[in-house]
C-alpha positions as CSV (number, residue, x, y, z in Angstrom):
1,X,-3.3,6.5,11.8
2,X,-1.2,8.0,8.9
3,X,-0.6,5.4,6.1
4,X,1.9,5.6,3.2
5,X,0.9,3.7,0.2
6,X,3.6,2.9,-2.5
7,X,3.2,1.8,-6.0
8,X,6.7,0.7,-7.0
9,X,8.1,1.1,-10.4
10,X,11.6,1.6,-12.1
11,X,10.6,4.6,-14.2
12,X,7.9,6.1,-11.7
13,X,7.3,5.1,-8.1
14,X,3.9,6.5,-6.8
15,X,3.3,7.5,-3.2
16,X,0.3,8.5,-1.4
17,X,-0.4,9.5,2.3
18,X,-3.8,9.3,3.9
19,X,-5.0,9.7,7.6
20,X,-7.4,7.0,8.6
21,X,-9.6,7.5,11.8
22,X,-11.8,4.4,11.9
23,X,-13.8,4.4,8.7
24,X,-13.0,8.2,8.0
25,X,-10.2,8.8,5.5
26,X,-8.7,12.1,4.6
27,X,-5.9,12.9,1.9
28,X,-2.7,14.2,3.2
29,X,-0.4,14.1,0.1
30,X,0.6,12.1,-3.0
31,X,3.1,12.3,-5.9
32,X,5.6,10.4,-7.8
33,X,9.3,9.7,-7.6
34,X,10.7,9.9,-11.2
35,X,13.7,7.8,-11.9
36,X,16.1,8.6,-14.6
37,X,17.1,6.0,-17.1
38,X,20.4,4.3,-16.7
39,X,22.1,1.5,-14.7
40,X,19.8,-0.3,-12.1
41,X,21.9,0.4,-8.9
42,X,21.5,4.3,-9.1
43,X,17.9,3.8,-10.0
44,X,17.3,1.7,-6.9
45,X,19.0,4.4,-5.0
46,X,16.7,7.1,-6.3
47,X,13.8,5.0,-5.1
48,X,15.4,4.4,-1.6
49,X,16.2,8.0,-1.2
50,X,12.9,9.4,-2.5
51,X,10.8,7.1,-0.2
52,X,13.3,8.3,2.8
53,X,12.3,11.9,1.7
54,X,8.6,11.1,1.6
55,X,8.8,9.6,5.0
56,X,10.6,12.6,6.5
57,X,8.0,14.8,5.0
58,X,4.9,13.0,6.0
59,X,5.7,11.0,9.1
60,X,3.5,7.8,8.4
61,X,3.0,5.2,11.0
62,X,2.3,2.4,8.7
63,X,3.1,1.5,5.1
64,X,1.3,-0.6,2.4
65,X,3.1,-1.7,-0.9
66,X,1.6,-3.2,-3.9
67,X,2.7,-6.8,-4.6
68,X,4.4,-7.2,-8.0
69,X,2.5,-9.3,-10.5
70,X,4.0,-11.8,-12.9
71,X,3.9,-10.4,-16.4
72,X,4.9,-12.0,-19.7
73,X,8.5,-10.7,-19.6
74,X,10.4,-12.4,-16.6
75,X,13.1,-9.8,-16.8
76,X,10.7,-7.1,-16.3
77,X,9.1,-8.8,-13.3
78,X,12.6,-9.3,-11.7
79,X,13.4,-5.6,-12.4
80,X,10.2,-4.5,-10.8
81,X,10.7,-6.8,-8.0
82,X,14.1,-5.1,-7.3
83,X,12.3,-1.7,-7.4
84,X,9.8,-3.0,-4.9
85,X,12.7,-4.4,-2.7
86,X,14.3,-0.9,-2.7
87,X,11.1,0.7,-1.6
88,X,10.3,-1.9,1.1
89,X,14.0,-1.5,2.3
90,X,13.5,2.1,2.8
91,X,10.3,1.7,4.8
92,X,12.1,-1.0,6.9
93,X,15.0,1.3,7.6
94,X,12.5,4.0,8.9
95,X,11.0,1.3,11.2
96,X,7.6,1.3,9.6
97,X,5.4,-1.8,9.7
98,X,5.1,-2.7,6.0
99,X,1.8,-4.4,4.8
100,X,1.5,-5.9,1.2
101,X,-1.5,-6.2,-1.1
102,X,-2.3,-7.5,-4.7
103,X,-3.4,-5.2,-7.4
104,X,-6.7,-7.1,-7.2
105,X,-7.1,-6.5,-3.7
106,X,-6.4,-2.7,-4.1
107,X,-9.1,-2.5,-6.9
108,X,-11.6,-4.6,-5.0
109,X,-11.0,-2.3,-1.9
110,X,-11.5,1.0,-3.9
111,X,-13.7,0.2,-6.9
112,X,-15.4,-3.1,-5.7
113,X,-14.2,-5.0,-8.6
114,X,-10.8,-6.6,-8.8
115,X,-10.3,-6.2,-12.5
116,X,-11.1,-2.6,-12.5
117,X,-9.1,-0.2,-15.0
118,X,-6.8,2.4,-14.0
119,X,-9.2,5.1,-14.8
120,X,-11.8,3.6,-12.6
121,X,-9.2,3.4,-9.7
122,X,-8.4,7.2,-10.3
123,X,-12.0,8.1,-10.3
124,X,-12.9,6.2,-7.1
125,X,-9.7,7.4,-5.3
126,X,-10.8,11.1,-6.2
127,X,-14.3,10.7,-5.0
128,X,-13.4,8.7,-1.8
129,X,-10.7,11.3,-0.8
130,X,-12.6,14.3,-2.2
131,X,-9.8,15.4,-4.4
132,X,-10.3,18.4,-6.5
133,X,-8.7,16.6,-9.6
134,X,-7.7,13.1,-10.8
135,X,-4.3,12.0,-9.4
136,X,-1.8,10.6,-11.8
137,X,-2.3,6.9,-12.4
138,X,0.8,6.0,-10.2
139,X,-0.2,8.2,-7.4
140,X,-3.8,6.9,-7.6
141,X,-2.5,3.3,-7.3
142,X,-0.6,4.3,-4.2
143,X,-3.5,5.9,-2.6
144,X,-5.5,2.9,-3.4
145,X,-3.0,1.0,-1.6
146,X,-3.2,3.2,1.4
147,X,-7.0,2.9,1.4
148,X,-6.9,-1.0,1.0
149,X,-4.8,-1.0,4.2
150,X,-7.0,1.4,6.1
151,X,-10.0,-0.7,5.0
152,X,-8.3,-3.8,6.2
153,X,-7.6,-2.2,9.6
154,X,-11.2,-1.2,10.1
155,X,-12.4,-4.7,9.1
156,X,-10.0,-6.2,11.5
157,X,-11.1,-4.0,14.3
158,X,-14.7,-4.8,13.5
159,X,-13.9,-8.4,13.6
160,X,-12.2,-8.1,17.0
161,X,-15.1,-6.1,18.4
162,X,-17.6,-8.8,17.4
163,X,-15.8,-11.6,19.1
164,X,-17.8,-12.7,22.1
165,X,-15.8,-12.3,25.3
166,X,-16.4,-15.8,26.3
167,X,-15.6,-17.4,22.9
168,X,-12.9,-20.0,23.1
169,X,-9.5,-18.5,22.3
170,X,-6.7,-20.4,20.4
171,X,-3.1,-19.9,21.3
172,X,-0.4,-21.2,19.1
173,X,-2.9,-23.2,17.1
174,X,-3.6,-25.4,20.1
175,X,-7.2,-25.4,21.3
176,X,-7.9,-25.1,24.9
177,X,-9.1,-28.3,26.6
178,X,-8.6,-31.6,25.0
179,X,-5.7,-31.9,22.3
180,X,-6.5,-34.1,19.3
């Protein structure tokens, strides 16, 4: 499965593409979409169009996007949320399933520690994907997002495969048999 990870930003939006075959991950491509300063609407258009170009170039089947964190400046948080919205809209417009992960989940999946530094994420992404050099911080975050989603898929498949075939199944939140 080909996964596109996105690290949204209003100045730089990172992207990373990996192929996941069970627990095996392989690097496909990564980079950044640079957004010129100026009024917000054209900046959002740049993100939307840039993500569209990445999708056309790499043909991902799934997408994973980092969830915006709340920072000290509410205005910055709102602006970042709009950049994230433009990225998600581009993904949805291309009919890609979109999955969302917090920065802590990404760091946990890649480094094993939810409060890891950006440098630690870069180094582990380089090691996990056997890259010849360190990716930029934005591309590394986007690749970490894709890796996190790949790991979530592997864990989900493992959980499904460990369900005993005769175990009771729940449908719509109602247990078979007696209703309480």
